[in-house]
C-alpha positions as CSV (number, residue, x, y, z in Angstrom):
1,M,94.6,165.3,-14.1
2,Q,95.2,164.7,-10.3
3,T,98.6,163.3,-9.0
4,I,98.6,161.2,-5.9
5,F,101.5,159.3,-4.3
6,V,100.8,156.0,-2.6
7,M,103.2,154.6,-0.1
8,V,103.0,150.8,0.1
9,K,104.1,148.5,2.9
10,C,104.7,144.8,1.4
11,E,104.8,141.5,2.9
12,L,108.3,140.4,3.7
13,G,110.2,139.6,0.6
14,K,107.6,140.8,-1.9
15,A,108.5,144.3,-2.7
16,Y,110.1,143.7,-6.1
17,D,107.1,141.6,-7.0
18,V,104.6,144.2,-6.0
19,A,106.7,147.0,-7.9
20,D,106.7,144.7,-11.0
21,N,102.9,144.2,-10.8
22,A,102.4,148.0,-10.0
23,V,104.1,149.3,-13.1
24,A,101.5,147.3,-15.3
25,V,98.7,149.5,-13.8
26,E,98.0,152.2,-16.4
27,Q,97.7,154.9,-13.8
28,V,101.0,154.1,-12.1
29,S,103.6,156.4,-13.6
30,E,106.6,155.6,-11.5
31,V,107.4,153.2,-8.5
32,Y,110.4,153.7,-6.2
33,S,111.9,151.6,-3.5
34,T,112.2,153.4,-0.2
35,S,113.7,153.0,3.2
36,G,111.6,153.3,6.4
37,Q,108.2,152.4,7.4
38,Y,107.0,151.8,3.7
39,D,108.7,149.7,1.1
40,L,107.5,151.5,-2.2
41,L,106.4,154.8,-3.3
42,M,104.1,155.0,-6.2
43,K,103.3,158.1,-8.3
44,C,99.9,157.9,-9.9
45,Y,98.2,160.2,-12.4
46,L,94.3,160.0,-12.2
47,D,91.6,161.4,-14.3
48,E,89.7,164.3,-12.5
49,K,86.6,162.0,-12.4
50,T,88.4,159.2,-10.8
51,D,87.5,158.4,-7.2
52,I,90.8,158.2,-5.4
53,G,89.5,155.8,-2.6
54,H,88.2,153.5,-5.2
55,F,91.4,153.5,-7.3
56,V,93.6,152.7,-4.2
57,T,91.3,150.0,-2.9
58,S,90.7,148.3,-6.1
59,Q,93.9,148.8,-8.1
60,I,96.7,149.2,-5.6
61,Q,95.6,147.5,-2.3
62,T,94.7,144.4,-4.3
63,L,98.1,143.8,-5.8
64,P,99.5,140.6,-4.5
65,G,101.9,141.2,-1.6
66,V,100.5,144.6,-0.5
67,K,100.0,144.7,3.2
68,D,99.3,148.3,3.9
69,T,99.1,151.7,2.0
70,F,99.1,155.4,2.9
71,T,97.9,157.9,0.2
72,L,99.0,161.4,-0.2
73,I,96.8,163.6,-2.3
74,T,98.6,166.6,-4.0
75,F,97.4,170.1,-4.6
76,K,99.8,172.0,-6.9
77,A,103.2,171.0,-8.5
78,F,106.0,173.6,-8.4
79,S,108.8,173.5,-10.9
């Protein structure tokens, strides 16, 4: 399992709509509203075989109201 975080910039006034649609995507675990340059932070769990670029461009960037994304790929989780 690989974990990625996708920061999402939304069209004005669309952040809550984008968040509502994102939680319906099976691989999206959590969606947070954030301050700063991006409006949302999405935590996603992908199978090892999943192409990250394809997932982001086909599942996240195509959500209505998404304007831009920035993807962070993780290496190791510490607890």
